[in-house]
LUMVEX-355123 format. One record per residue: y, z, x of N, C-alpha, C, CB in turn. Coordinates in pm, whole numbers, plus 50000, padded with zeros to 5 digits. Last residue first. Glycine has a CB too. Layout:
BEGIN
YZXYZXYZXYZX ...
***
This chain:
BEGIN
505595137950831505645151250893504245156450920506405161150805 505665114250694505095113950829505115127550897505835104050913 506995119350457505585115950452504915117050588505405101950397 509645123650541508905134450476507405131850479509375136150332 510245098050642510355109850728509555121550672511835113850746 509985082950412509025080950521509055092850615509335067950598 512205093250272510855094150216509805092650325510655083450106 514445086850437514055100650415512615101950363515015107150317 513595057150631514445065650550513855079450529514705059250418 513625031750852512965044650831513915053950758512505050950967 513434997650762514255009150800513535022150764515635008550731 510194982350821511594982250779512334994450830511684981450627 507295002450818507864988950810509294989750758507014979850718 505245020951008506455022150929507155008650934507395033650982 501665022951007502895016251048504035019750954502685001151053 499365046451124500015040751006501385035351047500145051250892 497545037551416498535046151351499145039051232499645050351451 494045032051445495405026651439496325036451367495405012951369 491915050351401492285046051537493715040951539491325035251588 491595055851135491265066351231491625062951373489815069351223 490945022251056491195035751008490745046151110490485038150874 492304994851173491175003551205491515017851166490815002651357 493144964451016493544978251048492314986851067494444984150936 492684939350930492274942451067492584956751108492944932951164 493714939450671492314935750693491804939150832492134921050670 496494947550693495474955550624494054952250665495614953750476 498464931250818497824942050891496584948150825498804952750912 499474910150663499364908450808498504919050876500734908650868 499464918050394498894905050433498614904150582499834893850392 500774942950402499394941750352498754929050405499374941850199 503284935350498502464944750575501004943950533502984959050558 504124918750290503944913150424503054922250510505304911150493 504274937750084503344926450074503074920250210503884915849978 506284954450184504954959750158503924948550149504944968050029 508474937350193507974943250317506534948150298508874954850362 508774933249919508414921950006507864927050139509634912850029 509504959049838508294952749785507824941149872508544947849643 511944963649972510754971550006509474965049956510884985549947 514524953150006513394944249982512074951150016513534931250063 516144974750075516334967949946515124959549908517574959149951 515315004250221515044989750227515164983450088513634987050285 515765030750175516355025050296516205009950303515735031450419 514275036249948515735036749942516375029850060516195051049936 511565033350015512105026249898513605026549886511525031949776 510005026850318510945035550248511625027850135511985041250346 506665020850353507975014150343508895022850261507844999850280 503785023850553504735030250462506055022750470504925045350498 500375012550593501825011550619502605018950513502274996850625 497725020850551498045011350658499515011850695497654997250616 495365044950448496755040350450497005031750573497725052450447 491995032950376492965042250434494365036450426492615045450582 488625027850359489845027250278490815037550334489535029950126 486455009450586487045021550528488325018650449487355031550638 484714979050481485314987950579485974999750509486344980550666 485664954050240484694960850326485374968350439483704950750383 487804980050090486544975150147486504959850149485334980650067 491404980150167490254981250079488974976950150490474972749954 494394997950273493374987550290492154990650203492964986250439 497505003950126496175009450154495174998050165495755019350043 500875011250159499875000450162498545006450204500314988850259 503315027349970502215028750064501255017050048501475042250041 506785031849935505625023549905504565025850013506015008449897 508785058249807508155051849921507005043249871507655062250025 511635077149696510595067049675510085060849805511105056249585 512055112049660512465100149733511315089849727512835103749882 513185136749426512125128849488512685116249551511055125249384 514805167249467514955153249426513905145049499516395147949455 513695199349364513795189149469513945175149409512555189649560 515815218649145514545211849171514715201349279513995205449041 518175229949066517515235649182516165229449214517335250249161 519585217448874518685228148828517965235048943517675222648730 520895197749010521685208848957520835220448910522535203948843 518585190649286519455186849175520155199349120518635179749062 518445191349647518135196949516519095191749409518175212149521 517115185349935518035178149847517685181949703517945162449868 515145197150074516495198550129517545191250045516535193550271 512785190049960513255203749938514655206349994512295213550000 511925162149811512755166049925513345179849898513885155649951 508855147449721509885157449692510595161749819509265169749622 508195113749685508035125149774509195134949750507995120549923 506405091249509507645098949502507425111849579508065101849354 505065058749571504965073349578506355079349566504275077849710 503575029249460504825036649477504535051649473505855032849366 501225008849631501555018449525502815026149560500395028049502 499084982549689500424987749716500794996849600501484976049733 495914975249838496754978849724498094983949774496054989549636 493894948549970494834959649986495484962749852495904956450092 492184928349906491974934750036492904946550059492164924550146 490534909949649491544919749690491174926349823491724930349582 490004876149625489354888449668490394898449717488324885649780 491214851849575490754859549461490104872749496489814851549383 492134842849818490954836349761490374844149645489914834549866 493344874749862493324861349918492034854849870493424861450076 495494899949720494224892849732494424879649803493594890649594 496754931349636496934919249715495574912949741497674922249849 497664947749353496494943949431496794930949504495234942349340 499644974749267499644960549300498454957649392500994956149367 499734997449009499114994349137499094979349155497675000249145 501775019948840501455005848861500895003849001502714996948840 502585045948821501425041948742501045027248757501695044848598 503355063949127503695055749012502435050748942504575044049054 502445097549224502385082949238502845076149111500965078449274 503925126049390503205119749279503265104649300503815123749140 504305157249572504425142749554503645138249432503925135249677 505505182349794505015178649662505225163649642505725186749550 504895175750149505735179250034505025176049902507085171850042 502575165050301502955179050297503795182850176503675182450420 500085143350171501435145050222501815159750206502455135750148 496695134950257497675143150188499045142050254497215157750185 494055118150252495395115050303496455122450221495655099650299 491495118850169491965130450243493385128650295491025133350357 490985094750059490825106349971491295119150037489365107649929 491135077350271492295078250182492205090350089492435065650099 488575078050385489685085150450490895086950359490115077750575 486095082650120486945074350204488065082550269487555062850122 484645096549936484265098250077485145090250172482825094250096 485525089249687485785102949729485445105249877484985112549644 484555063649649485985065449674486285079249730486785063149545 481865069549593482215062149715483685064149749481915047149697 482115083049348481515089749463481895082849593480005090249449 483225063749178483955075949209483425082749334483875085549092 482665030949323482505040949220483235053549265481005043849190 483705014949516482875008549413482605017849297481555003849473 487115027249565485725024849602484975017849490485035037849637 490045043849681489435032549610487995030949657490235019349633 492445070449632491425063349708490805052649620490345073049761 495085092349666494615080349596493615073149686495795070949558 496245125249600495625115649691495115104049606494455122149776 499105146249537498075136649497497465129749618498655126349401 500255178649451500125168049552498965158949512499905174049695 500295201949304501405192449288501425181749399502725199949287 497795213149352498975219449408500165209849412498685224549547 496175182149319496035196549338497315201949402494795199949426 494585153649207495835160949211495555175849222496695158049085 493245122049277493025136449275494365143449290492045140849387 492125092149165493355099849185493025114549170494465095549083 490535063049246490315077349229491595084849263489135082349318 489875032249108490875040349177490615054949144492335036249138 487205008849165487895018749083488865026449172486875028549015 486114974349166486584986449234487244995949134487584982749347 485514950149050484504960549048484894973349118483284955449109 487934935649076486714931349146485674942449157487074926449285 490284962649034489944948449038488624946349112491074940449105 490034992248844490784984048937490424969448923490554988649079 490355020448623489785007348655490674999448749489554999248528 490365054048748491065043248680490435029748717492575043448716 489705087648721489165074948766489785063948681487605074548757 491025118948828490995107948733490425095448799492415105048678 491045153548846490555141248906490475130548799489175143348974 493155182348907492485172648821492015160648902493415168148707 494055216848930493725204048993492925195248898492945206249123 494505242248832495225231048771494925217548830496655233548780 492905261948919494185260448989495005248748937493945258749138 490665258348767491475270148740492845269448808490755282648786 490555222848694490115234948761491065246548730490015232748913 490105203748393490965208548502490425221548561492405210648451 486785190148350487935197448300488805201848418487495209748216 485565156748421485405170948393486655177048332485045178248519 487855132548498486525137348534486455152448511486195133948682 489515111248280489565123948350488145129148373490395134148272 490175077548313489205087248263489305099948347487765081548267 493055057748215492115063548310491195073548241492865070348426 495085050348053494225039648103493125044648196495065029248174 496555072647999495875066247886494915055347930496905060447792 497715078648252496615086848197495855080248084497165099948148 498145049248449498675058348348497505066248287499455050548238 497535030748634496915043948652497525054148556497055048648798 496904995848592497645008048556496825020448588498015007848406 497254966548801496524975148710497344987848689495104978448764 497964932448893498384946248871497434953548776499804946648817 498084909249169497784912549030497984927549016496324908148989 499114883949395499204897649348498764898449202500634903049364 497954863849673498374865849535498414880649502497434858449439 498054839149934497944852949888498454854049745498714862449982 496444814750104497254817049986497004831149934496954806549877 496704807150453496014812550338496984814750223495304825450375 498144799850673497144790350627496434794950501496134788050735 499774820450744500404807950706499414798250643501064801550826 497994840050816498844842550700499494829750651499904852850733 496844830451052496074829950929496924831850805494994840350932 499204810651243498654823651204497894822251073499774834151190 498174781151418499054787751322498394800651276499354778451202 496224769951565497174778451636498164785251543497914770351737 494244751651489494124765551451495084774951520492774770151476 494694725351542493894732651639493864747651613494424730051777 496274716751330495014709951357494114718051449495274696451418 498554732651348497684733851231496314728051260498304726951111 499634723651589499244737651575498284739551459500464746451556 500154696751523499224699951632498714714351619499904697951770 502054699651324500774693551291499724696651396500924678451277 504094711351477503534718551363502174713051326504474717651244 504644690951658504124703651708503484711751597505234711651774 505654671751482504414668951557503794681751609504694659451672 507974684051395506914681151298505594678851368507284669151214 509384684651637509044697051569507904695051470510254702651497 509714657551686508944665751780508494678651713509764668951906 511324651051465510024644651483509134652851575510204630551538 513604666451509512814668851389511414662951404513504663051267 514464654751745514094668851745513224672051625515334677651747 515084629151654514014630751752513544645251755514494626351892 517224634551484516004628751428514834630851523516204613851399 519104643851671518654652551564517334647751507519704653451456 519454620651827518934632751890518364642051784520034639851971 520554603251636519274599951699518644612351762519444588851805 522944615851572521924614451468520564611651529522304603251372 524344613351813523984626551764522874625551660525214633651706 
***
């Protein structure tokens, strides 16, 4: 039995070396990914102009590698986009990615990078559920993580991960960013739902 086990391990190791030598292993296995973080808290951002008569606001927040984050809020709904400057971010598909229910974003943005170059962000969203009210009658928000691809190429949502339905939502989000973001085709590929599909994702995908 020991000899058979040893032989299996040897064959397995040889196959692994063969795959690595001839590029048969997936790029995710051959690259080193990393995370860093920035803040979109109001104190860390710049408000563009004055609030509109309807209460809508626009904020620009510093990001990584010369990129900025553009957060637009109107009618209690937010959009988040990224670009080299405010004008560039405003023209990206992500700047038009609205959710139907009232929503807001968390103040921490995770930047996924390979070789020090960011290619995606992960951000927490809170989606209001009008069918689940608290004692005061206000909608209870449901957490969701959104993965957004970065330049070069368009900036758009790549994947959604339900924060309540998945205990390891953060890990799912990182895997989705690493595996799908760089090759994702905005406007052609459908936004992926990763892990268990919970209420937040259901609300976001309406």
